[in-house]
N, C-alpha and C positions, 0 to 999 in steps of 0.2 A: 571394746575390750582393750585394756591397757596394762602395761607392766608398771608396778609401783616400786620405786627405789627409795623414796623418802618415807620411811615407816616411823611410827611414834617411838619405837624402842630399838636400840642397837642390839644386835644379836651375836651370840657366839654359838658355834656348832661343835658337837662331839660326834665324830664320824662313826665310831665303833665303841660300844659299851656293852659289857656282858651283864646279863641279869640271870640269876640262878633260879630255876624252877625247884619245886619242893623235892624232886627226885635227884637233884644235882645236875640235870641237863642245863646247859648254858644257852640262853637265847640272846640273839644279836639285836642291838638297838642302835638307832641313830637319834640324836637329841639336838634340838634347837632351843636355846634359852635366851630370854632378855638378859643382858649383862647385869642389870639391876637386880635380878632374881637372887643373886648370891647374897645380897644384903636384905632384900625385901621379897620374900617368897611369893610365888604366883600360882594360880591354878594351872593344871596340866591337862593336855588333850592327847589321848592315845589312839593311834591307828595300827591295827594288828592284822596283818595279811601275809599270804605265802608267796608274794610276787617279787622278791629280791630287792631290798632297799638300796643296794649299792648300784644297780644298773636298771633293771626293767621298769621300776616305778620312780627312779631317782629324779627324772625331770619333773614329773607331776608332784612328787614330794617337795621338791625345792620351791615350786610355785605356791603350794598350799601351806606347808609348815613354816617356811620363812615368813609368810604373810601373817599367820596366826601368832607366831612368836613375836613378830614386829608389833603386834597389838596386845602384847602383855601376857602371853600364855607360854608355858613350857610345853613343847611338842615332842612326843616320843613315838617313833615309828619302829615297830618290832617285826622281825621275820618270824613267822610261826615255826615251831619245832619241825626240823627236817627240811627247811627251805632256806634259800639265801645263805647267810653265814651262820645260822643257828645250828646247833647240834641236833642229832637224832634223825628219825625217819618219819615222813608224813605218809600214813597208810590209808587214810580216807579223810573225808571232809567232816568237820564239826564233831569230832570225837570228844569223849569226856576229858581226855588228857589235854586236848587243845583248850577247852574251856577252863580247866583247872590251872593251866599255865597262865591264861589271861588274868585270873584272879591273883596269881602270884606277882605278875607284872604290875597290876594296879596297886597292890599293897606296897611293892618296892617303890613305885613312883611317889605314893603318898608319904613315904617315910623320908624322902630326900630333903636335904636342907633348903633346896630352892623351890620346894612345893608347899603350898598351904595345907595340903592334905585333901583338897578337893580335886577330883579328876573327872573329865568327860571322855567319852569315846566318840569317834567319828569314822565313817568309812563308806565306801561304795561297794556293792556286790559282796564278796566274801567279808570285807571289813564291816559292812553293815550287818550281815548275818551274825558275825562275831559279837558286835556291840549289843544287838538285840538279845541274843542268847545269853550273854554274860549278864545283861541287865536283869534277866529273869532269875539269876542266881543271887541277886541282891548283895554284891560285895560292898562293904561299908564305904569305900572311897569313891564309888561311882555316883555322881550327882546329876548326870544328864547325858543324853546321847543325841547325835545327829546322824541319821542313816539314810542312804540313797540306794535304790535298786536292790531290794531285799524281799524276803518272804517271811511270813509267820507260820506257814504250813508247808513243810518240806515235801510232802507227798502230793497234795492236791494242786499246788500252785508254785512249782519250781520247774527247773529245766528237765526234770526226769519224766514226770507224768502230768497229763492234763485230762481231767475227767476220766481217769483210769486208762487213757491211751498213752502208749510209749512215744515220747518225743525224740526226734532225731538229735536234738541238742543234748540229750543224754549221752549219746555216742560222742558228739563233738566236744562236750565238756570233759568227758573222761579222757579223750585224746589230749586236750589242753593240759590237764593236770598230770597225765602220764609224762608229758614233756617237762613241765615245770618242777615236778617232784624228783626228777632224776638229774637236775643240773648240779654242778659242783659249787662248793663255797669258793670264795676268792682267796688264793694263797697270800695275797698282800695283807689280808686281815687275820686269817686263822693260822698262817704259817705252814710248816711242813705237814701238819695234820690234815691238810686239805684232801689228800688222796685217800687216806683212811676214811674220812668222813664221807667222801663221794662214793667209795666202794660200799660202805655201809648202806647208803641210800639205794644204790643200784641193785644190791643183792637183797635188800630188806623190804622193798616196796611190794604191795599187793596190787592185783589187777582191779582197779576201781570199778570198771564196767561190770566185771563179774559180781562184785558186791551188790551193785545197784540192780542188776537183772535178777538176782536171787530173791529180791524183795519186790514183787510185782503188784502187791496189794498193800494197803495201809496197815502197818503194824508197828511194833515197838522200835524197829530200826528207824522208821521215818518220824515217829512221835518224838524221839530224842531230838532236841534242838528246835522243835516246832512250838513256839510260844503260844499258839492258839490253843494248846492243851490246857493252859491256865494263864489267861491274860492278867489275872490279879497278882501274879508273881512279880510283875513289873511295877516298881514303885518310884522310879525316877522319871523326870520329864523327858519327853520324846518329840523330836522334830523329824518327821518322816517325809521322804522326798522320792519322786520318780518322774518318769516321762511317758507320754502316751505311745511312743515308738519303742519303749522298753518292754521287756516281758514281765516286769514286776510291779506294774502300777496298781494292781488290785489290792495289794497288802496295805497300801497307804489308807485306803478307804476302810478296810477292816480294822486297822488299829484305831482309827478315829471313832469307829463305832463301839469298840469294846474296851479300850483302855480307860481306866479311871484315874488318870494322872494328868498334870499339865501337858498339853499336846498341841502340835501344829502340823498341818499337812500341806504339801506343795506338789502339784503335778503340772509339768510343763509339756512342751511338744517334743522333748528330747529323746534320744536313744540312750544307750547304756553308758552315760557320761555324767560327771558332775555338772550341775547346771551352769556354772561360770564358763565351762568348756562345751556347753550343750549344742548338739546338732541333731535334728534340724533346729534352727534358731526360732525365736530370739533367745540367746543366752542372757543370763541376768547376773547381777552382782551377788552371787551366792555366798562368797566368802564374807562379805559384809553382813549377810544374814546369820552366818555361823558365829561371827564375832558378837553380834547382838544377842543371840541365844545363849552362848556361853558366858558373856558378860553378866547376864541376868542370873543364870542358874549356878554359876561357879563363883560368883563374887557377892554373895549375900544380897542379891536383888538390887545392886547399885544401878542397873540399867532398867528402869521400869518399863520403857517402851517395848521391850521384848515380850512382856506379858500384858500389854495394854488391852483392856477389855474391848476396845473398839476394833482390834485386829481380828479378821476372820479366822476361824479355826482351820479352814481349808481355802487355799487359793489354787485355782486351776486355770489352764489355758483352754478356753473354748475355741475349738478349731473351726475355721471357715472351710468351705468346700474348696477342694483342689482337684485338678485332673490327676489321673493315676500316674505314678512315677515310682521308680525303684529308689530314688534318692531326692531329698529336698534340702536346699540351703536354708530356707525359711519356711515355716508354716504360718500363713496368715491367721489371725484370730484376735482374741482380746482376753485380758485377765478378768476373772470373776471371782467373787468371794462368797463363802457360805459360813453362817454362824455356827453350824454344827453339822455332824454327819451321823445318821441320815439327815438330809436337808429338809427344812420345812417348805422350801421352794419347789421341790420336785414331787410330781405326782406320777403314779403308775397307771398307764392306759393299756387296757387289754384289747387287742384286735384279733378277731378270729381270722383263721386262714381259709380262704375260699379257693376255688380252682385257679391256681396260679396267680392269686392276688391276695394282698393284705386288705381285709375288709375295713370299712369305716366302723367307728365305734359302735353304732347302733344297728348295724346290718345283721340280718338273719342269714345264716349260711347253711346250706344243706350238707349232710354228711356224704362224702364221696371219697373213694380210694384213689390216691395218686401214687405211682411207683417210680423208683429209680434204681439203677444199678450202675454205679459210677465207674468209669475207666480209671486206671492207675495214674493217668496223666493229670487228673484233677489234683491240684496242689503244687504243680511245678512252678506256678507264679505266685505262691503264697508268701515268699520271703522267709526270713528266719523267725523262729518263735520269739527271739529277742534280737532287735537290731543292735548290733555292736558298733554302729557308725562305720561299717565297712561296706560302703556302697558297692554294688546295688543290692541291699539286703531287705528292702521294704517290698510289700506286695505290689504287683503290677496290675494292669487292666484286667478286671475279673470276668470279662465277657467269655473268654475261652474256657475258664474254669466253670462258668455258669452253664456252658453247653453240656457238661456231664452231670448236671445237678437238677434237682427240683427247684424251681424259681417262683417266688411270690413277690409281686410288685404292688406297691401302694398306688392309689390314684396320683395323678400329677398334683403336686402340692400347690395350693392356692396362695399360701403365705409361708414365710420362713418357719421352720420347726427346729428346735434344739433339744438334744438329749444330754443328760448328765447322770451317769451311773451305769449299772450293769443290766442290759436287757436280758430277758429270760424267756425261754420257750416252754410252753405247756403242750405236749404233743400226745396224740394217740397214734401208736405205730405198731406194725408187725414186720417180721423179717422171715426169710426162708432158711437161715442158718443159725446155729447155736451161739456163734460169736459174731458180733457186728458192732459198728461204730456209726455215729452221726457227726459230721463236721458242719457246723452252722455258721454262716457269715451274713453280716449286714453290710450293704454297700450303698453308697451315694451315687445314684444314676443320673448323669447329666442328660440334657435334652437330645444330644447327639448319640446317646447310648453308652458312652464310656462309663465304666463302673469303678469307683474307688472304694476299696474295702475300708470300712470304718472300725469294725470289731468282729471277733469270731469266738467260737467256743467248741469244745469237743466233748463227746461222751461215749465211752465204751459201754454199750448197752448191757453188758453183763454186770456192770457196776450201777445199775439203775436204782438199787436200794441201798447203796453205800459202797465204800471202797474197802471195807474190812472183810466182807464175805461175798465176793461176786458169785453169780449163779448163771449157768448157761440159759439161753433163751429157748423157748419151745416154738419151733417153726409154725407160723400161721396163727399163733396166739396174739391177741391184742394187749398192749401194755400202755400205761400212762407213764410218761417220763418227763422230767424237767431238765432242760439244758441251759446252764448259765453261760452267758457270754462275758468276755472281758469288759471291764469298765471303759467308758468312753465319754468324751465331751465333744460334741459335734453339732455343727449347724448345717441343716439341709435347706438350701434356698428355694424360694418359690420357683416353680417350673421344673424342679427335679422330682425324682421318685426315690422312695426308700425300698430297697430290695432285700429280701431274705432268700438265701440259697442254702440248700441242704444236699450233702453228698455222703456217700458211703465209704469214701476213702479221702485222704488228704496228704498224700505222699509227695515229697519227702519230709514235710513238716512233722508228720506223725506216722509211725509204723502202721501199715495197713493190717486188716484182719487176716486170718490164715487163708481165707478163700473169698472169692467175690460174693457179695451179698445183694439180694434184692430187698429194698426197703419200701414199705407201704406207709404213707402218711394219710390220715383221714381228716378231711376238711370239716369245718363246722364244729367239731369237738376239739380241734387243735388251734392254738393261738400263740401270739407273741405279746409280751409285756414290754412296753417302751417307757423308760424313765424320762418323762417330759419336764423340761425346765422352762416355764414361761419366760419370755424375753423381757428383760428389764433394761430399758435404755440407759439408766443411770448406773449400770454395773460398775464401771471403772471410776466414777466420780469420787466415791468415798474411799477408794483403795489407796493406801500409801504406795507411790510408785517404787519399783525396784531401782536400785542404782545400776549403773553400767558395770559390766564384768571387769574385775581387776584381780591381780595376783602378783606375787613377788617375781623377781627376775628369774627366769628358768635357768637351770644348769646347762652349761654349754656342751653341745654335741655337734659332731660333723657327720653328714651323710656320706658314706663311702659307696654304698650301692642303693639305688632308689627302691622304694616299696612298690609292691605290685598288688593290685586288686582286680580280680576277675570273677565273673559269675556267668557261666555259660550253660544254657539249656540246649540239649541236642537230641535229635531223633533221626535214627537211621531207618529209611523207608524200605530197605532191602531185608534186613533181619529184624526190624522193629525194636531194635535196642535203643533205649532212651537213657539220658543221664543229666544230672545237674552237677556241674563241676565248679567248686569254689576254691579260688586261690587267694591267700591273704599273706603274701610275702611282705615282711616288714623291713626287708633290706638289711644293710649292715650299717651300724652307727658306731662312731668312735666317741667315747666319753673322755674328753680331753684332759680333765683334771686327774684322772687315774690311769690314763694311757691304756684303755681297754676297748677292744673292738667286740661288738655283740652282733650276732647274726641270728635272725629268726625267720622261718617261713613255715607255712602250713598249707596243706592241700586236703580238701574234703571232696569226696566223690560219692554220689548217690545214684545207683543205677537200677534199671528194671527192664524186663523183656516183655513187650506187648502188654497183655493183661494177666501175666503169670504172677500170681501173688507170692509164690515161693521163690521168685527170681530176684526179689528186691535185696539190695546190698547197700551198706554204708561203710565208708572207709575214711579214716582220719590219720594223716601222716604229718609229723612235725620234725623239723631239724632245728636244733639250738646249738650255737657255737660261741665260744669265748676265746679271745686271743690277746696276749700281752707279751711282746718280744718272742722268746722261744717257747713260752707256755701257750699251748693250743689244745683245747678240748672241745668235743662236740658229742651230742647225742642224737640218734635218729630213732624215733618211736613210731610204730604203725599199729593201728587197731582196725580190724575188719569185723563187721557184724553181718552174718547171713542168717537165713531161717529156712525151716521147713514148716509144714502145717502144724507140727507138734513141738518144735524146738527152736531155740535161738542158738547159733553157733558163733563163738567168739574166737578169733585168731589175733594174737598180739605178738609183736617183736620189739625188742630193745637192743640196740647196739650203741655202745659207748666207746669213744676213741680218745686216746691221749696221743696227740700228734697223729701219725698214721697207724699207730698200734691200736688194735681193738682190745680194749681192756676188759669189757664184759659183753657177753651176748646171751640173751635170754629169750625164750619162746614159750608161748602159752597157747593151748587149744582147749576150749571148754564148751561143753554142750549143756544147755540149761532149758528145762521144759518150759513151754509157754503156759502161763497160768491164766487162761481165758483172756489173753491179750492178742 
């Protein structure tokens, strides 16, 4: 990993430029240009996100956009309406107005004298969502996108719901955006209007968690912005990227399956980070790959290597076995390539489930009822739905989790076995309650018994026939259900076992059912489909190696207070109160060039009492502060989610301070019926 200071093009930067949206709202942009672009126009690359271009993403922006501009692109980084230094209010994610604004920005860029008229979009997370959603609208200036950590399906495969189960990241993300959408613009850029703009945000925001909880089944709210509704709408080339430790790796495989455009996929070992900054490692020279991609698709095909027929459509990191840990610096493994997806190299092997074992392929297995009623403690070592590289947020040793689960082990492997793709369960089940869930995990079990989770999947059984019209279960009735697990690329060594674990709760990764459930699984008629990739010893021989990671010189900051990362599981054996406490204090950083101090800290707490399913609570609290000389503002936001058997109850607080004066204080309390969740 190295900082590059000797770039092919000399750069000039415009720190603050206004771009007018169609309704007159002004959007704030930061622009990096090759100086030569004033005489010789260049293609442009847009990154469009709500995370404050002047401070919160400024260091990363300086590394990425200076690098791309130094390789001959005009780079434009825009704050979404209602965030950073842009005007307006951000009331929810991926709204129609947000996408219309992006089209206006693209048109503005294409018309600039320094631009050839060809524009690409790149981004990670929200920026990738934005690029993919805008691509489906086919703006004429957009000629290619590079997207990392995204989804094509906002209901089924995002941080809100998984298999119809409510994820705790739904609460965590609402807390994150509650904090970010209520921050002020910088007076140094917007002038005396900063206070009016800030008050408009503080008084105009909606409670995002309420919006999300009022839509507990798949409907038009989630279909909007879900490009899976019509993949054919996308007509520009797509480079799709994610990591196995990220929550968004499945969408890469789906895009490669469904898009009928030039496309490329890349999945590494990384968490929710760009691959040149990726952890767990190895990180790669991702910005070089971005340059290759945009050189080809934005410069009339002048770089033919980016579309070389010998390049695999998909490159993935086949992960070797590792002991369980909540964090890894590196994940051992190797790069493998696939010519297409689905891959002609992957076969699907169906193994029946026997009494606590995964049977061999040809084994006959009698039908037998096995039951489980999991305690609420199953899931406390599950880690985050999405690792944000805030260790320790990866799953820990699964043996304690497996103690409250139905467990099926394979025979000891006689030789190495590798999977690539999404395992799937085909189960015959019955339950004793009308609302129930299944949490399914596959683990790599070492000879000493330690179990490392490889992949998992959730299914709200009321959604067994789809997410649009869930239906309660009839206690005692048998159902056939399919449970899809997240995609994985994993090597299981000889001497290890493959384990399938099934539980009826997985808290706090997912919100539990309204009451404890006893689940019956029937052997013989139930099984697991494993996507087996036969081992090819020459996998890496034909692959072009990635360059080492590099980027432009980062913006200079000074750490005034250190960051804090803490993840604590506790259990009081007197009153049986348990909790998972997550602290992600990012300390205080000074941005030297603009004389600005920025403070951020967040605290999440997930609690429960014994096996009382109505006692579960989740809480997210954020503090954001900005200081320059006598100017000092901060916001404190808190969101608490509780439940009964019939309802979700949301409490939220917002306090905004100018100096020591509390400028705005707002409170919410909302009760929302549980919709078979």
